[in-house]
C-alpha positions in Angstrom: 0.0 0.0 0.0 1.1 3.6 -0.7 1.8 6.6 1.5 -0.1 9.8 0.6 0.0 13.5 1.6 -3.6 14.7 1.6 -4.3 18.5 1.5 -7.8 20.0 1.8 -8.2 23.8 1.5 -11.5 24.2 -0.4 -13.6 25.7 2.4 -13.3 27.5 5.7 -11.8 24.4 7.3 -8.4 23.4 6.0 -6.7 20.1 6.9 -3.6 18.1 6.1 -3.2 14.4 6.6 -0.7 11.7 6.1 -1.9 8.2 5.3 0.0 4.9 5.1 -1.2 1.4 4.1 -4.8 2.6 3.7 -5.1 4.3 7.1 -4.9 8.0 8.0 -2.2 8.1 10.6 -2.0 11.8 11.4 -4.0 14.9 10.7 -4.0 18.6 11.5 -6.7 21.2 10.7 -7.6 24.9 11.1 -10.9 26.6 11.1 -9.5 30.0 10.2 -10.0 30.5 6.5 -7.7 33.6 6.5 -4.8 31.4 7.8 -4.8 28.7 5.1 -1.6 30.0 3.5 0.3 30.1 6.8 -1.1 26.8 8.1 -0.4 24.3 5.3 3.4 24.1 5.2 4.0 24.2 9.0 1.3 21.6 9.4 3.0 19.3 6.8 6.3 19.7 8.6 4.7 18.9 11.9 3.0 15.8 10.6 6.3 14.5 9.1 8.0 15.0 12.4 5.2 13.4 14.4 5.0 10.3 12.2 8.7 10.0 11.1 7.6 10.0 7.5 9.7 12.1 5.2 8.1 13.8 2.2 10.6 12.1 0.0 9.1 8.7 0.9 5.5 9.5 0.0 4.0 8.1 -3.2 1.7 11.0 -4.2 0.2 14.2 -3.1 -3.6 14.7 -3.3 -5.3 18.1 -3.3 -8.9 19.2 -3.1 -9.1 20.7 -6.6 -12.5 22.5 -6.2 -15.0 23.9 -6.3 -14.8 26.0 -3.2 -13.1 29.1 -1.9 -11.2 30.9 -4.7 -8.3 31.8 -2.4 -8.2 28.5 -0.6 -8.1 26.5 -3.8 -5.2 28.6 -5.2 -3.3 28.3 -1.9 -3.7 24.6 -1.8 -2.9 24.0 -5.4 0.2 26.1 -5.3 1.5 24.2 -2.3 0.7 20.8 -3.7 2.2 21.6 -7.0 5.4 22.9 -5.4 5.9 19.8 -3.3 5.0 17.5 -6.2 7.5 19.3 -8.5 10.3 19.5 -6.0 10.0 15.8 -5.1 9.1 14.4 -8.5 5.9 12.9 -7.1 2.5 12.6 -8.9 -0.3 15.0 -8.0 -3.9 13.9 -7.7 -6.8 16.3 -7.8 -10.0 15.3 -5.9 -13.3 17.1 -6.5 -14.5 18.9 -3.3 -18.1 17.8 -3.9 -17.0 14.2 -4.2 -15.0 14.5 -0.9 -18.1 15.7 0.8 -20.1 12.7 -0.7 -17.3 10.4 0.6 -17.7 11.8 4.1 -21.4 11.2 3.9 -21.0 7.7 2.7 -18.7 7.0 5.7 -21.1 8.5 8.2 -24.2 6.8 6.7 -23.1 3.4 5.5 -26.7 2.2 5.3 -27.7 5.0 2.9 -27.5 3.4 -0.5 -29.2 5.9 -2.7 -27.9 9.2 -4.1 -25.9 11.8 -2.2 -26.0 15.5 -3.2 -23.2 17.7 -2.0 -24.0 21.4 -1.7 -21.3 24.0 -1.1 -22.3 27.6 -0.3 -21.6 30.0 -3.1 -23.2 33.2 -1.7 -26.9 34.1 -1.4 -29.1 31.3 -2.7 -26.4 29.9 -5.0 -24.5 26.7 -4.4 -21.9 24.5 -6.1 -23.4 21.0 -6.3 -23.1 17.5 -7.7 -25.0 14.3 -7.1 -23.2 11.1 -6.5 -24.2 7.4 -6.4 -23.4 5.4 -3.3 -20.3 4.2 -5.2 -19.3 7.9 -5.4 -19.5 7.9 -9.1 -21.0 11.2 -10.3 -24.6 11.2 -11.4 -24.6 14.8 -12.4 -21.6 17.1 -13.3 -20.4 19.6 -10.8 -22.1 22.9 -11.4 -23.2 26.2 -9.8 -26.9 26.9 -9.5 -29.4 29.1 -7.7 -31.7 27.1 -5.4 -35.5 27.3 -5.4 -38.2 24.9 -4.1 -38.3 23.0 -7.4 -34.5 22.4 -7.6 -33.7 18.7 -7.8 -37.4 18.0 -8.4 -36.7 15.4 -11.1 -34.0 13.6 -9.2 -36.1 13.5 -6.0 -39.0 12.0 -7.9 -36.9 8.9 -8.6 -35.2 8.2 -5.2 -34.4 9.5 -1.8 -31.4 11.9 -1.8 -29.2 12.8 1.2 -28.2 16.5 1.0 -24.9 17.4 2.7 -22.4 20.2 2.8 -22.4 23.8 4.1 -25.0 24.8 1.5 -27.5 22.3 2.8 -29.2 24.6 5.3 -30.3 26.9 2.4 -32.1 24.1 0.6 -33.6 22.5 3.7 -35.3 25.8 4.4 -37.2 25.8 1.1 -37.5 22.1 0.2 -40.5 20.0 1.5 -40.1 16.9 -0.7 -40.5 13.7 1.3 -37.5 12.1 -0.5 -35.1 14.9 0.6 -33.0 14.1 3.7 -30.5 16.6 5.2 -27.4 16.7 7.2 -26.2 20.3 7.4 -23.7 19.5 10.1 -21.5 16.9 8.3 -17.8 17.3 8.8 -15.4 16.7 6.0 -11.8 17.3 5.1 -8.5 15.8 4.1 -9.1 12.5 5.9 -12.2 11.9 3.6 -9.9 12.0 0.5 -8.1 8.8 1.2 -10.3 6.2 -0.6 -10.7 8.5 -3.6 -6.9 9.1 -3.7 -6.2 5.4 -3.6 -8.5 4.8 -6.5 -7.0 7.6 -8.6 -3.5 6.4 -7.7 -4.3 2.8 -8.8 -5.6 4.2 -12.1 -2.6 6.6 -12.5 -5.1 9.4 -12.8 -2.6 12.3 -12.2 -2.7 16.0 -12.9 -0.4 17.7 -15.3 1.8 19.9 -13.1 2.3 22.5 -15.8 -1.2 23.0 -16.9 -3.6 21.9 -14.1 -5.7 24.6 -12.4 -8.3 24.6 -9.6 -11.9 23.7 -10.6 -13.5 27.1 -9.9 -16.7 26.4 -11.9 -17.6 30.1 -11.8 -15.5 33.3 -12.1 -14.0 34.9 -9.0 -16.3 37.5 -7.3 -14.4 40.2 -5.5 -16.5 41.9 -2.8 -13.9 44.4 -1.8 -14.7 48.1 -2.5 -12.7 49.7 -5.3 
């Protein structure tokens, strides 16, 4: 089994984990979105010291590629690319929405129908994607504005578990009996492991020269001119 460095910076919570032989052996996190850039590298150094694992011995680096926070995605990608390039290691990009779905699958092992990840994207807009229990995507990742009829067709066919920090918005307006909600689900780097192992086995690696975060929509700057 391989050793991986897992980096998650897509949302307000950032986390970094080291895994070995299919098990997460150490993890650090921060809840301060403004400190992502100052958190990641020291956290990686600390984990290596705690575990005795050198970065040169890891098999690959995995990064939450997006969607999510514009700044967080750029910080994470730059760090992961730098390490991968310096060490000559492959870089794996994991969709943030799929990471959230993986966390839901872990928490609800008896839920065998679809999982819909919702990430807050301001006002009533969310980034979203629907996944099968196998974590294969049913719908592509997209940005949309929620209304009471959103996901009406999907909900007509099966029960769907809605998770992620955008879930509260939809729960407030959706009354469909097939909609189930967990707006308090936790997720982060540790939930990337199974997806990373699968990508590594398939040699599904990013191109270090040309890969970019998955923003889905253009950056919106709320600062005053």
